[in-house]
N, C-alpha and C positions, 0 to 999 in steps of 0.2 A: 408697471410698481408703485410710484409715486400720487397716479387720481385712487388704486386703493388702501394706502393708508392718506391720504386725503380726505379720503370719503371714510372714512373709517371713524380718523379723529374728527371730524365734522359730524359723522352722529354719535361722538364719543358727548359731542360740545355741547348736542342738541339732546341727548337726553338727561344736563347732568341742570340745564335751563327748562328742565318742563320741570310741573312740579310733579311730588309725588301723589301717585293713583293712591295708598292708601291715608296716603295724610286729608286726600282730597273730598276723603269717602265719612271723614273723622265729622260727624258734626258737630258741630262749636256751641256753645254754654253757654245759655245764653245768660246776662250780665241784668241778675235778680234786683233787683228793689232789699236797701240795706239804708238805706233813708229817708228820712219823711222829705213829703216837698211840701210841707209847707216851712219845718221847725231846722231843717238838713240837722237835726241829732238820730241818732241808734231808731228803726220800729220795734215797736212792738206787735208782734202778732197774732195778741188778742184784740188789737182795734184795727180796723178796715171797712172797705165802704166797698161794696162793685158795685161794679156804671158795666151797664152791655158786655158783664160777658170779660173783664177786665176786675182783678185784688188790688186799688190803690192802699198801700201799709199808712200805719199813721203811728207820729209815738205819743199823741199824748190826745184827750178829749174834745179839744180846743180845734186842733192842727184837725179831726174828724167833721168837729163842724163846718169848719170854712171848705175840709173837701166837696163834702158833706154841698156847701153852695155851690160851687162849678167844677165839679168832676170831672166835665171834657177839657178843661182849663191845664187839672193836675194830671194825666195818661197822657194832654200833647209836651206836655213838659218833658214830663219823667220818659217820653219813648223819645225824643228830642236828644234826652243826654239817652240815649241806647239802651233802657233798662227798657229789659221783655220784664211784662205784667200777669206779676199768676193769673191765671185762665179760672174761672168761679169754679168748684168741685159739684159736678154736671148734677148730686145730690142735695144740693142745694141752692140751683138755679130756677126763682121763681116768677 
């Protein structure tokens, strides 16, 4: 009887320790870009540069010129900060 009770208690504790399967199946929402990588100000969604299928938003035309000069640097920077860059919409890819 004691073994059965201990086994039941152990299974219950194990079930509590395991991640909830319903939560594990939910995709995490991406950390979208909100700030300009150059000026660290809110982005202007009308100002962006597309690089290797990824869209980099900026806050001003000065920042746009800086990003165009070295887009790879800014892709790495944003992604290292955990930002998920928006994909270039299919109809706009060249």
